C-alpha positions, 0 to 999 in steps of 0.5 A, a space after each residue: 864987547 868982543 872985537 869979532 864974532 864967529 858963528 859956528 852954530 849948527 857945525 859939528 866937531 871939529 869945525 868950531 875949534 878949527 875955525 876958532 884956531 884959524 881966526 885967532 892965528 890972524 888976530 893980534 894979542 889981546 883981541 877978543 873973539 866970541 865963538 857961538 857953537 851948539 855942538 856939545 863937543 865944543 864945550 870940551 874942545 874950545 876951552 882945551 884948545 885955548 888952555 893949550 895955546 895961552 888964550 883966556 876962555 870963558 863959556 856961558 850957556 844961552 839956551 842951547 848955544 854956548 858962547 865962548 869969550 876968548 882973549 887971544 894970548 900974547 904968546 900964541 
C-alpha cells in the first residue's frame, strides 16, 4: 500500500515527472509513492528519473492509466 498518491492523469510531459521529483524530494527514504499518469511519455520519463536518482520503480498498466509504484531511495 502506498504512503501517498499523486494523480497526474491528463497532465502532459514534463509535468508528471516534475511533480514526482518534487514530491520525492520531500519524502523520507523508503516512503512509497504511487503516481498515476496517462501521458505516454511518462512511461519513459518516470522510470528513467527513478533509475538516475536511486529510487525503485515498477509500472503497471490499468486501461489507459499507468500506475508507477515508487519507493524513495536512501541516497536521493
